[in-house]
N, C-alpha and C positions, 0 to 999 in steps of 0.2 A: 951476475951469478945469483945477487939476493935475489933479481927479480923472478929468474927461472926456479927459483926452489921457491918461491911464492906463488908462482902459477901452477908448479906439480903439485903444493900442498892445496891448494883452491882445488884444482881437479880430485885429486882423492878423496877431499873430502867431501865433495860434489858426490863423487860414486860411492860414498860410504854411505851418506846419507837416500841417497835412490836406491839402493838395496835395500837397504831397511827398511823404506815404506814400500818398495814392490814384495818383501819379505811378508808384510804384515798383512797386504792387502791380499796376498796366496797366491799372488802373480795371473791370477785368476781372469775373467770376464763378468764377472757377476751382477745382474741389476741392482743397481743404486735406487732404493725406495725413498730416501730422503736422505736430506742434509742438514745440519744444526749449528750454530756455530754459537760458541759461548765463550766471549773472553776471549782468550788465544787458546781454547780448545773446539776442535772441529769433532763430532761423530759423525761417522757415515751408515748410514742405515741402507743394506744390503740383503737381499733374500737370502733363505736358510740354503745352507745343500743338505737335501734330500736322499744324497742315493744311499745312506747307509740305513732308510728305515724300508720296514716289512709295509711297504705301498696298499698290495692286494690285500692285507690283513688289515689294514688301516680304511680303504675303500667299502670293504665288506663289515665290517664294525658300523662305520657310518652309515650306510645301508641300514642296516640292522636298527640302530638305533633313530633313526628318520622312522620307520614302521611302528618303532616300540619307545616314545619320548619319557612315558614315566619313568620305564624300568633304566632308560638312560641315567633320567636325571637321577634315580636313588644310586647307580654305580657311581654316577658323578661324585655324588657328597662321600660315597662310600664304597670303595673299588673293592676291600678287602671283601665284598659282601661274593665276588668271583669264587672265594673260594669256601664257600659256606654252601655242605651238601643242602642243607632245609631249602634255602633261599631258590638253589637251584632246581629243587623239586617244585617246586610254589610257582615257576615261570620254567613249565619244559620248551619252549622257541630259542630260549638261553641255555639251556641246558641240552637241544638237540644242534645248535649252531656250534656249543663246545665241542660235543663229540665228533661232529663232521670236519672240525675242524682245530684238532688239539694243538695243533703250530701257534695258530691266533691266541690262543688260551695260556700257552707258556710265554707267547711273547707280552701279554700282559699283564702275566705275574713280574715277570723282566724288569720292565718298563711301564707301568700303570699312566704314568704320567702322559706319554704318547697316544693315550687312547682318551681318558676321562681327565675332564679339565671343567671343574667348577668356571662358571661365568658370573662375573658381578651381576649381581640381582637390581633390579631397577626399585623406585618406589613403589610402585604399583604394587608390586608382588608380595 
């Protein structure tokens, strides 16, 4: 009797641990980009889920930023410039972009971190 109870307890514990691991992983099969083990801690790096990102706006902004790198750099360091009417008047290409895509401007105001990110500067810059 005691052996059956021990066996049932072991099965229940294994099921609970497996369920927690499955819940933490999201149950999906996302790409693993790397694994780091440090002592008894294992960190698994998986690709981000971009299903809730405005990919069309991000692609449009990326294309614009490649054509206007100086302006993109200014906006990366000071995203609030998208609210500055004087700055927009000085940059008619940006003003036109926002006029043609007001949804993108609203997304930039709501989540500037999706569009603007200052990259670390190298020592030569």
